[in-house]
N, C-alpha and C positions, 0 to 999 in steps of 0.2 A: 834589161830594156823596158822604160812606159809603156803601157799602152798608148795607142795612136784611136785618132781617130777618121774617118772616111765618109768623104760626102760624094754623090752620086747625083750630080746636076741636070744630066740625062736621062734619068729614071734608073732603080734600082736594078742592077744585072737579072735573068732570071737564073734560078740556079743557085741562087750567091751563097749556100750553103755549099756550094758543092768548087769552090773555088778557091784554091792555095794562092796567098798573097805570101811576099817574098820582101823586105828590106832590104836593100844594098846598102851598107855604111862607106862614107870615103876613109880610105887607112890611110895611117902616118901624117896625122895634121901634125903640125910642129906647134902650132899659137892654140894652146889653149884657150883663150879668148875668143876663138872663132867656132861658128858652129859648125860642126862636120855635117857634109851635105849626107843626105840621105834620099834613096829612091824606093816607093814600094813600087811594085808589079803584080800583076795578076794576068792571066789570059785562060780561055777555054776558045773549044774548036772554032766557037765563032768573032768571040771578041778577047780585044787586049786592051788590058787596063793599064795607064802608068801614072805618078805624080813625085812631084820631087820639095824635098824641103828647102830648097832656098827659094822659093818663089817669096813675096813680101809677106804674103797673108798666113805663108803656114812658119815660119820663123817663131821661131820662141818666144825671141825678145821684141817682135813685132806684131805679135799676136796684139786684137785689141782686147779679147777674153780668156781668162784662163777655164781650161776643157778639164772634165772628171765624168766618168764613167761609174755611172750604180749598176751596182753586181747586187741581186739580189739574191739571199740567202733560206730558200722556201724553209727549210727544214724548223729555222729560226724566227721565221717571219720579220727581217730585216735585211735593210738593203746600206753597203757599203761604197762611199766614194773612193774611185782612186784616181790620182790626177793621170793625165793623159798628157803626153810629151809632147805632141805634135796632132797639127790637124793637115789631113792630105784632102786633094780636091781632086777627086781622080777622073780623068779627060781618056 
């Protein structure tokens, strides 16, 4: 699975590094042309986050931009760009 990008329009949650995110993907899609529905979820004691890949701005074909994640390798002092499969706006 490709990396994904998440945005938090209502501020980044406290203790983000302690949250575990899970992607659920639709199983058994018969038409390969259709994008599989994906849901990204996470929750803590106080908060619950969810986003779906079926929103118009997060479907790969409807994205106005291609997204990439830069991964910096400190030992080699280089940055590599990896394509991100989708962008999720967490609610």
